[in-house]
C-alpha positions in Angstrom: 161.0 67.6 105.4 161.7 64.5 107.5 161.2 66.6 110.7 157.8 67.9 109.4 156.7 64.4 108.7 157.8 63.1 112.1 156.0 65.9 113.9 152.9 65.2 111.9 153.1 61.5 112.7 153.4 62.2 116.4 150.4 64.6 116.4 148.3 62.2 114.4 149.2 59.2 116.5 147.6 60.9 119.5 144.9 63.0 117.7 143.3 60.3 115.6 142.7 57.8 118.5 141.5 60.7 120.7 139.0 61.8 118.1 137.7 58.3 117.6 137.3 57.8 121.3 135.6 61.2 121.8 133.3 60.7 118.9 132.1 57.3 120.2 131.5 58.4 123.8 129.9 61.7 122.8 127.7 60.2 120.1 126.4 57.5 122.6 125.9 60.2 125.3 123.8 62.4 123.0 122.0 59.5 121.6 120.8 58.7 125.1 119.2 62.2 125.3 117.8 61.8 121.8 116.3 58.4 122.5 114.3 59.6 125.5 113.3 62.8 123.8 111.8 60.8 120.9 110.2 58.4 123.3 108.3 61.2 125.0 107.6 63.1 121.7 109.9 66.0 122.3 110.9 67.7 119.1 114.7 67.4 118.3 115.9 70.0 115.8 119.7 69.2 115.9 121.9 66.3 116.8 125.4 67.5 116.6 128.8 65.8 117.2 131.1 68.7 117.8 130.5 72.4 118.0 130.7 75.3 115.6 130.1 75.3 111.8 128.6 72.2 110.3 131.0 70.2 108.1 128.4 67.8 106.8 125.0 66.3 107.8 121.5 65.3 106.8 117.9 65.9 107.9 115.8 62.8 108.8 112.1 62.3 108.3 111.4 63.7 111.8 113.0 67.0 111.0 116.2 66.4 113.0 119.4 67.7 111.5 122.2 65.3 112.1 125.5 67.2 111.8 129.2 66.8 112.3 130.7 70.1 113.2 134.1 71.8 112.9 135.2 71.7 116.5 135.2 68.0 117.4 135.4 68.3 121.2 131.9 67.4 122.5 128.4 67.6 121.1 124.8 68.4 121.9 121.2 67.7 121.2 119.0 70.8 120.6 115.3 70.4 121.4 112.5 72.2 119.6 111.9 75.6 121.2 115.4 76.0 122.9 116.9 79.4 122.3 120.3 77.9 123.1 122.0 74.5 123.1 121.6 74.4 127.0 117.9 73.8 126.9 117.1 76.8 129.1 113.6 78.1 128.7 110.9 80.3 130.2 107.4 78.9 129.9 105.7 82.3 129.7 107.6 83.2 126.6 107.1 79.8 125.1 103.3 80.0 125.6 103.3 83.3 123.7 105.5 82.0 120.9 104.1 78.6 120.3 100.5 77.3 119.8 99.0 74.4 121.7 99.9 71.8 119.1 103.5 73.0 119.0 103.7 73.1 122.8 103.2 69.3 122.9 106.7 69.0 121.3 108.4 71.3 123.8 110.6 69.9 126.6 109.4 72.6 129.0 105.9 71.3 129.1 106.7 67.7 129.7 106.2 66.1 133.2 109.1 66.3 135.6 109.9 62.6 135.3 110.1 62.8 131.5 112.3 65.9 131.6 114.6 64.3 134.1 114.8 61.0 132.2 115.7 62.9 129.0 118.5 64.6 131.0 119.6 61.3 132.6 119.5 59.5 129.2 123.0 60.7 128.3 124.8 59.5 131.3 122.7 56.3 131.3 123.8 55.6 127.7 127.5 56.0 128.7 127.1 53.5 131.5 125.3 51.1 129.1 128.1 51.4 126.6 130.7 50.5 129.3 128.4 47.6 130.4 128.2 46.2 126.8 132.0 46.5 126.4 132.8 44.8 129.7 130.2 42.0 129.1 131.5 41.4 125.5 135.2 41.3 126.6 134.5 39.0 129.6 132.4 36.6 127.5 134.5 36.4 124.3 138.0 37.3 125.4 137.9 36.3 129.0 138.6 37.7 132.5 141.7 37.0 134.6 140.6 35.1 137.7 144.1 34.1 138.9 144.3 34.0 142.8 147.1 36.4 143.9 149.8 35.5 146.4 152.9 37.3 147.7 156.0 35.9 146.0 158.4 38.3 147.7 158.4 40.8 150.5 161.0 43.5 150.1 163.5 44.1 152.9 162.6 46.9 155.4 159.5 47.7 153.3 156.1 48.7 154.9 154.9 45.1 154.1 157.7 43.6 156.1 157.3 46.1 159.0 153.6 45.5 159.3 153.7 41.7 159.0 152.9 40.6 155.4 154.8 37.4 154.5 155.9 35.5 151.5 153.3 33.0 150.2 150.4 34.9 151.8 147.3 34.5 149.6 145.6 37.9 149.2 141.9 37.7 149.8 140.8 41.3 150.3 142.3 44.8 150.1 140.4 47.7 151.7 137.2 45.8 151.7 137.5 44.8 148.0 137.7 41.1 147.2 140.9 40.2 145.3 139.8 38.1 142.3 142.8 38.5 140.0 146.5 39.5 139.9 145.5 42.9 138.4 143.3 43.7 141.3 146.2 44.0 143.8 148.0 47.0 142.3 144.7 48.6 141.4 143.3 48.4 144.9 146.6 49.6 146.5 146.9 52.5 144.1 143.3 53.6 144.5 143.3 53.3 148.3 142.6 56.6 150.1 143.3 56.0 153.8 146.6 56.4 155.7 146.7 52.6 156.0 145.9 49.9 153.4 144.0 47.0 155.0 144.9 43.5 153.8 143.1 40.2 154.5 145.4 37.3 153.8 145.2 33.5 154.0 148.3 32.0 155.7 148.5 28.3 156.6 144.7 28.0 156.1 144.1 30.8 158.6 142.9 34.3 157.8 144.8 37.4 159.1 143.8 41.0 158.9 146.8 43.4 158.6 147.0 47.2 158.2 150.0 48.5 156.2 151.0 52.1 156.0 152.4 52.6 152.4 155.3 54.7 151.5 154.5 57.7 149.2 157.1 57.7 146.4 157.5 60.4 143.7 157.6 58.6 140.3 156.0 58.8 136.9 153.0 56.9 135.5 153.1 54.8 132.4 152.7 57.9 130.3 155.6 59.9 131.8 153.4 62.1 134.0 154.5 62.9 137.6 152.8 60.7 140.2 152.8 60.1 144.0 152.7 56.3 144.1 151.7 54.2 147.2 154.3 51.5 147.7 153.9 48.6 150.2 156.9 46.6 149.0 155.4 43.3 147.8 155.9 41.4 144.5 152.8 39.5 143.4 152.6 36.2 141.6 149.9 33.6 140.7 149.0 31.3 143.6 150.5 27.8 142.9 151.9 29.3 139.7 148.6 28.7 137.9 147.2 31.4 135.5 143.4 31.2 135.4 142.0 33.2 132.4 138.2 32.4 132.0 135.6 33.1 129.5 132.5 33.9 131.5 128.9 33.1 130.8 126.4 35.9 130.2 125.2 36.1 133.9 128.7 36.2 135.4 129.9 38.6 132.7 127.0 40.9 133.5 127.7 40.7 137.3 131.4 41.6 136.9 130.5 44.3 134.4 128.2 46.0 136.9 130.7 45.5 139.7 133.5 47.2 137.6 131.2 50.2 136.7 130.3 50.5 140.4 133.9 50.3 141.5 135.2 52.8 139.0 132.3 55.2 139.9 132.9 54.8 143.6 136.6 55.3 143.4 136.2 58.4 141.1 133.9 60.0 143.7 136.3 59.1 146.6 139.2 60.6 144.7 137.2 63.7 143.8 136.2 64.3 147.4 139.9 63.9 148.3 140.9 66.5 145.7 138.3 68.9 147.0 139.5 68.5 150.6 143.1 68.8 149.4 142.4 72.4 148.2 142.1 73.2 151.9 145.1 71.1 152.8 143.2 68.2 154.4 142.5 65.7 151.6 144.3 63.1 149.7 145.2 62.3 146.1 147.7 63.8 143.6 146.1 66.8 141.9 148.7 66.5 139.1 146.9 63.4 138.0 143.7 65.4 137.3 144.0 65.7 133.5 142.0 67.2 130.7 141.8 66.7 126.9 145.6 66.6 126.4 146.0 63.8 128.9 143.0 61.9 127.4 144.6 62.3 124.0 147.9 61.1 125.4 146.3 58.0 127.0 144.2 57.1 124.0 147.2 57.4 121.7 149.5 55.3 123.9 146.8 52.7 124.5 145.9 52.5 120.8 149.5 51.4 120.1 148.9 48.4 122.4 146.1 47.0 120.3 142.4 47.2 119.7 141.3 45.5 122.9 143.1 47.9 125.3 141.7 50.8 123.3 138.2 49.4 123.5 138.6 49.0 127.3 139.8 52.6 127.6 136.6 53.7 125.8 134.6 52.0 128.5 136.4 53.8 131.3 136.2 57.2 129.6 132.5 56.5 129.0 132.0 55.8 132.7 133.8 59.0 133.6 131.8 61.1 131.2 128.5 59.7 132.4 129.5 60.2 136.0 130.8 63.7 135.5 127.6 64.8 133.7 125.5 63.7 136.7 127.2 66.3 139.0 124.6 69.0 139.9 126.4 71.7 138.1 124.5 74.1 135.8 125.0 73.2 132.1 125.6 69.5 133.0 122.8 67.0 132.9 122.8 66.7 136.7 122.4 70.5 136.8 119.2 70.3 134.6 117.9 67.5 136.8 118.5 69.5 140.0 116.9 72.7 138.5 113.9 70.7 137.2 113.4 69.1 140.7 113.9 72.3 142.6 111.4 74.1 140.4 108.8 71.3 141.0 109.2 71.4 144.7 109.0 75.2 144.9 105.9 75.2 142.8 107.0 78.2 140.8 108.7 78.6 137.5 112.2 80.1 137.3 112.6 83.4 135.5 114.8 83.4 132.5 117.2 85.8 134.3 117.6 83.2 137.1 118.4 80.4 134.6 120.9 82.6 132.8 122.7 83.4 136.1 122.8 79.7 137.0 124.3 78.9 133.6 126.9 81.6 134.1 127.9 80.0 137.4 128.1 76.6 135.6 130.3 78.2 132.9 132.7 79.6 135.6 132.9 76.2 137.4 133.5 74.1 134.3 135.7 76.8 132.7 137.9 76.9 135.8 138.1 73.1 135.9 139.1 73.0 132.2 141.8 75.7 132.7 143.2 73.8 135.7 143.3 70.4 133.9 144.8 71.9 130.7 147.4 73.6 132.9 148.1 70.2 134.5 148.4 68.6 131.1 150.8 71.2 129.7 152.9 71.3 132.9 153.1 67.5 133.0 154.2 67.3 129.4 156.2 70.5 129.2 159.6 68.8 128.8 158.2 66.5 126.1 156.6 69.5 124.2 159.9 71.5 124.4 161.8 68.4 123.2 159.5 67.7 120.2 159.6 71.3 119.0 163.3 71.8 119.9 164.2 68.8 117.7 161.8 70.1 115.0 163.3 73.7 115.0 166.8 72.3 115.0 
C-alpha cells in the first residue's frame, strides 16, 4: 500500500504542476485568437481547453461554448462555419451553405489582415503573458544587477589557455551585455560558435578574448544527459557586492522585452543548429530537445522550488509556445498566416483538397517531432522509470 501511495505521489508531483502550467499557457494562447475573432465579429462556437469529450462547460450570451475537455494537452478555438478545429474552409461551399448575413460571421470572408491578426493573436497573447510576468517580477521582486568578475581561473582550462585572468570584470559575452551573475553561465551555455567571445575589463582597460570551450558529457539539473560547454572560470560578484534592484515600470518593461527577444533569438539559433545537425554540420545537443514528459519533469521540479520559479517557468514556456506556433507549418498559426498570404498574392482560392493535403503534411511534420521528443524524453529518463517501477513491483 505504501508503494502505491509513493508512486501516486511521484506522479502527481509532476502531473499537477504540468497541467496547471499547460492550462494557463494554452488558455492565454486561445484567448488571443478569441479576442481578435470577437473584435472582428467572427463567430466563435467553441472555446476548448483540452481535446476530446467535454467534462464541463457553459455557453455565453454570444453563443460560444466554453468547455474543459477530457484530454488536457492543448486546446482550440472553433470558429463559426469551420468543418474542423483547424479552420480550413472552401469559400464556394460556404457561399452555398450560408446566407449573406451568416457569411458576415465567417472567418473565410474577412480581409486578409483580419484573418492573419486572428491567427497571430494566439502567439501574441503568449508573448504578452511573458511580458507581464517579467515586468511584475522585475518591479515587485527585483532583478539581479550584480556585476560579474572572475574569482578563479582553473588550471589548464580553456580560460587559462586563451588568456582570461582572475579579477577580470566580464562586460560582454558573444555580443550580449553581462548585467548580472546569472548572465554568465546562460550566455556561455547558449553560445553556438566554436569559440566564445569575451569582452573584459582589466586594470581599467578593455580586452577582447576568444575562448574555445571544452565539451563535457554531463547531466542537467533534472538528470538528463547534456553536452556542456566549459571554459573553466568561477564567477563572483565584483567587489563582493550583491546588487538586487526593484526596477521602475520603464526599466522593467525594457528588460522584459529584452529577455523575450533573447529567448526567441537563442531558440531560433538552436533550432537552426539542430536542423543542420541532422546532416552532420550543425551544433546543439539533440538529446535536450524534449516534449511533454520533459516539460512535466521541469514544471514538477521547479514547482518544488517555490511559486516564483514556477511563475518564471510559465513565462519561458509561454514564449516557446508562441514562437513555435509562428512557424509556417500547416496546422500551426504560422501555417494559417502563410496560406492566407499566399492565397492573397496568387489571387485564387485554394481548393479544399489542397488545404487537406497541406494539413496532412503538417500532421506528418508535427507528429514526427512529437514522436522524436517523446522518444528523447523516455530515453533520457529510462533508468528513472525502470527504478520507480522496479521498486514498486518489488
